[in-house]
N, C-alpha and C positions, 0 to 999 in steps of 0.2 A: 715683331713690327718693324723694327731697326732692318731685317734682311728681306721684308717683303717691299717696304717703301722705299729702302735705300736712302736712309734719312742724312747719314753722314756723307755718302757721295753726291748728294745735292746741297750738301753744306747747310742742313736744317735740324731742328731737333722736333719732339714732340710736342713740348710746350709752346714752340713757336707757330707749328702747324694747327694746333688747337686754337690759338689766338688767331690765327690767319681763318680759320673755319667759322667762326664767330664771328668775326668782322664780315667776311662775304655774306654771311647769312643775313645779319640785321640790314647789311646795305641793299638786300634785295627782297627781304622779307614783306614788303609791301605788296608784292604780287600775289599772294595769298589771299588778299581782300580785294586787290584791284582787278586781277584777271576775272574771278567771277562776276563781280560788278559790272565787267563789260560785257563779257560772253553772254550773261543771263539776260540782255536786252534783246536777243534774238532768240528767246523763247526757251531756252535751255534753263532747267531747273539751279537757282544760285549754290545750293547744298551739293548737289551732284559736281558742279564745275570747281566750287572750292575744294572738294575731296580729289577730284581728278587733277587738278593742279597740284597738290602736294604728292599723291601718287607718281604723276609725270616727273616730277621735279625730283624724287628721291631714287627712282629707278634711275634715270638720265643720269643724274651726279654720282651715283654708284659705279654705274658703268665707266663713266669718265676716271673716277678713283681707283678702282680696283683693277680696271683692265689697261688703261692708259697710263695711271701713276701721274696722273697731272692734277693740278689744284683749280680745276675749273669747275663751276656749278650750272648746271642747265635746269630752266624753267621755261613755262610759255611765255614768249616774247612779247614784250610793249611794241606796238606798231603793227605787229603780223596779227594780234589779236583786235585790233581796231579795224584793220582790212579785213579781218573775218567777217564783223558784225556789219561796218557801216560800209563797205564797199560789196562786198559777196553776197550777204543776206538782204541789206537795206537797198542797196543800189542795183543789183543784178537780179535780185528776186529770187535767189536760190533759199532752201529751207536750212536750217542750221544742220540738220542729219547729213544733206548733200554738201556742204561747207566742211564739215568734217570727213566726210569721203575723200574730198580733195585734197584736204591736209594730209590724210593716211596715205594717199597716190603720191604726194610730194615727197613723203618721208621715204617711200620707196624706191622713188628717183634720184633721192639723195644717198641711198645706200648703193644704188646701182653705179652712180658716177663716182662714189668712193673705192667701192670693191674694184672696179676698172680704174683707179687710179687718176681720173681726171682731176678731181679736186687737189690733188697732189700737183699734177703738172702745171694748174693753173697757178698754184703759188710759186713755183719755180720759174715760171714766166714773167712775174712782175719783178721789173728792173729795183735795184736798191733804192733810189732815189724815191720810189713811190712807196717802196715798204717802210722807208723812215718818215715819210710824210703821213702813210697810214697810222703808225705809231705814234706819231704826234697828234694827230688828227683824233684818235680815239681819247686821248689825253684831253683834249677841248670838249670832245663828246661828253665823256664822263663828268666832268666838272659842269660842263651847262646843265646834265640832267639833276645834279644836285642842286642847281640855281634855279631850275624850272620847278622841281619837285616843292620845294618849301615856297615858291610863288615870291621870291624877293625879284625876280623878273617877271614883268608882264608885258601883255600886248593890248591893254585896254585901249590906248590910243591908237592902235592899228599899228605900231612900231614898238619894238622891245624898248623898254625902260625900268628903272629903277623903281620899285614899289615905294608908296611913303611908308615910312617906318611906324607905321601906327597899330601894328596887331602884334601880341604877345609872340608869336611863331617865328617873326623875323629877329626879335632880340633875342630869344633862345637860340636861333640859328648864328647871330652874331658872336653871342657868347661862346657857342660850340666852336665856330670858326677860329676865333682867337685862342681858346683852350687847346685846340688842335695843333695850330701852329706852333705854339709855343712849347708844347709837348715834344714835336716832332725836332724844332730847332735844338732843343736842349737833350736831344737822343734819348728820350725815356723809353724803355723796351713797351711796347704794347702801346704806343701812343694813341692810335687811332682807335682803337676796342676800349681802351680807357676813355677816351673822348665822347664816344657814342654813349658808355654808360652815364658818365656823369652830366651829359647835357641831357639824357632822358630824364635824370632824377631833377635837375634843376629846371624842368619843363614841367613838373608838377605842380608847384605853387603858381605857374602861370598858366595853369589850366592847358597847357599845351599836350602833355603825357596824359592821354585818356583812351579808353578802349573802344575800338569801333564795333558797331553791330556785326556779329557773324552767325555762325551756326554751331549748335551742338554737334560732336562727334556721331552720335546715334542717329541725329535727323540727316547727316550728310550720308551715312551709309543707307538708310532707307532711299535717299533720293537717286544714288549713284547708279541703279539699275536702269535709269532714264536714259543714262548717254553712254553706259558701258556697253561696247559693240553695236551701238546703234548705228554704225555705218554698214551692219551687215543684216540689219533688218528691213522692214517694207520703208520705203522712200529713201534707202541709203544708197550705197556705191552703185548697186544696179540702175536705179533712177537716172542717174547722171548722162548715161547712154540709150534713153529709150526714144528721145526726141531728138533725129538728125540733125534739125535746125540749131538745136542748143550745144552740140557738141563743140563746134570751133571754141565757142565761149568758154566751155568747161575747159578746153585745153590751154586757152590762154590763161586764165585763171590759175590752174596749176602751175604754169609756167611762171607767172608773177611770184606764187607763193615759193615756187623752187629756187629762183634766182635772188629772192631776198633774203631767204634762210642761208643759202649756200655763202653768199658774200659776205654776210653779217658775221658767220662765224669765221672764215677765211679773215677778215679784218680783225677781229678779237685775238686770235691766235698770233697772227703778224705782230699787231699794236703792243702785246702784252709779254708774249712768249720769247721775241727776239730779244727785247731789252734784258729781260729778267735772267736769260739763259736757260730757260725752262726748254726752250726746243734749241739746242747749242748747234754749232757748226757740224760737230760729229753726228749727232743726230739727223741732222738735214743729208749727210753724206750717206748714212746708212738707209735712209729713206729712201735716195735716188739710185743706191748701187743694189739692195738687195729687194728681192721679191717677198710677197706677203706683208703682212703686218708686223717688222720687224722695229720699227722706229716710235718713240712716244708721239710723234706726230700723225704717224698713220694709224695708232690705235685712238689718237684722241678725234682725228676726223670720223673715224667708223662710229665712236661712241656718239659723237653729234649726231651722226645721220640716223642711228637706229632710234633716239630719243622722239623725233616727230610722230613717227607712225607709232610708237608704244601711247604717248600721249592723246593721238587720235583714237586709239581703242576705248580708252577711259573716259574721253570726253572733253578735249581741251584744243585748244588752237596750237600751231607749230611750237614744239619745244626746242630751244636752243641753247647755245653757250652763251652765257649771261655776260654783257662787257662790265658789269659790278664785280666780277670774281677779280678784277684790277685790283680792288680794295684789298682783298686778302693776299693777292700777290704783293702788293704794296708794303705789307706788314711783315713779309718773308715768306708766306706759304710757296713750297717749290715742289710737293710730292702731292700723291694722291689723296694722303692723309687728311688733308686740308678738306678735299672734297667729301669723305666720308663723313667728316664732323659736320659740314654741311648738311649732308644727307639726314644725320640723325636728328637736327635741329628742325629740319623740315617734318621728321616724323613725330616730334615731340610737339610741333604747333598744332596737329591735327586735335589734339587734345587741350592744348593752351593757346587757341587760337586769339581769345581775348586779350591775354598777356602779350602775346607777340605784337597783335595790333596796335598796342599802347604806344611802342615805340615810334616817336612822331617822326616826319619827314626832316624836321628841324635838326634833330640828333643825328640822322645818318648823311643829310646833304654835306655837312664839314669834311666828313670823310671821303665823299667822291670828288669834293673840290681839292682837298690835298693829294689825293691820287692822281688826279687830272694833272696837278702842278708837275708831280714827278715824271709821268709819262711825256710831257711835252719836251723832254731833254731830248727826243728823237729827232727833233727838228735840226738839232746842231750839225747834225751830218749830212744835211743838204746844203749844196753851193748855191745859196740864194742870188749871187750876182751872176750866175748864169741862167738866162730866161728860160733856157730849154728845157731845164731841170727844174728850175722854179715856179713856172707856169702850171705842168700838171700837180705838182706838189702841193701847190696853192690850193687848186681846185679839190685835191684828195683831202687835204687837211681840214680846210676849213667848212666846204659844203657839207661835211659829215655831219658837224653840228648844226649849221645854219638849217639844214634839212630835216635833221633828229633823225639822220638814217644812215648807218654805216656803208649799207649797198650804195646808196646813192652818191656819198664822197668817193667811193672806189670808181663808180661808175664816170664821173666827171674827170677824174684823175685819168683814167684809161682814156676816154675820149681825147681830151686835149695832148696827152702823150701821142696819139696817133696824128694829131694835127700838126704837133710841132715838129716830129720826124719826118712827115708828109713834107711840110714847108722847107726843112734842110735837106729834103734829098736823101734822107737817111733811113728808109723804110727797112732796110735789109735788117735792122738793130731791132724791129719790132718782132717778136715772136710770134708764130703762128697762131698760138693758143688766145696771145693777146688780142689779134685781130678778131679770131671768133669770140671773144669774150665782149670786145667792143660791139661788135654788131648785135651780140644778143641783148646788151643793155640799151643801144639805139632803139632796137626792136622791141623791148619792154617797154620803153617810153612812150614809142609810136601806138602800141597796143590799149596801154592804160589810157592814154587820151581819146581813145575811141570806144572805150566802155562805157 
């Protein structure tokens, strides 16, 4: 195990990696129940999506751990699943089989742009100031996810506001947050995981820790054939191109899926990998100078690219690298062993879904807030007194959280970076790939407005 995962070389141990894996899993385990609840609204069977979610997460996370040897977990992404149902199926009138087919094609596109090194060149084209902004922005985004998940921030009045502390979940969250902070400040090993477990137990007398409605493993297995390889059956991928009038709409939708998926992943890798040293300067140099998939970042990008198509084959929306992986990285996860632990937990959850679903947002939200605080340290590398650096950094860092989208944060950062450079007559400093990416982002915004 030491030789395969290179634990000592990465400054970690088996116990730390296991702790990191458990932390990441509990931080993202909500997807097991939430994803089928969303996708089933399109007509897909709940049990089929439940099992497809777990299978896609296991396969994607294992590829990330065993091939790339990095501590990232994959699962169907929030936001993309909502886009799948509410925009593609309800808004545009596509069937869920057609929507899955577009997700599959999106995965193939991601594989192609990874194999052809386009993703790698995109990362290289992003200036240092924006990379630091993306890192800090993901910190705010992760903390914001925690606050929204537990509901302590609400939009009932049309603007964000602190919820009235009249619900047991809020008090359990506050207790958990204080406990997490105390344990971290006192340098207790495994502070975040301990806090999740203790807060979950505290939630029992409050009535907050309670199992959700799920399905049995046998029922899920019986339902899986309805979505497995559905894209190759009648009404699937071939039906997308039978009506010439709809082909432009199909291509626009695939483009929207692809650009969001691609930049969500790039943002997560930049935001967490650089600061933690998972993707070191030596690794980036290896990626730049060597052909093939020699660096960890190369392999991680490929692992992420393959996961979306695999998920679509089983019956779920885009499978992507989860930003909640930052919680495991925050407690010391540095190798693929963390990912393997997460994959094992997902496998167990197929049989113990009722138990796993009992862990409340009130117990995991403090972990996300704490990790978000740690990640905002990237902001200190930005020269905020220089407006030409501060303006694009601000938009990249804060729009990410405000719009609940990593890719939108990157998009606005890119756009304002180009605007600043044009005004200062420094367009030669803009990498050609950055020009292309900015144009594609603007095009995506225009096309979404026309959908």
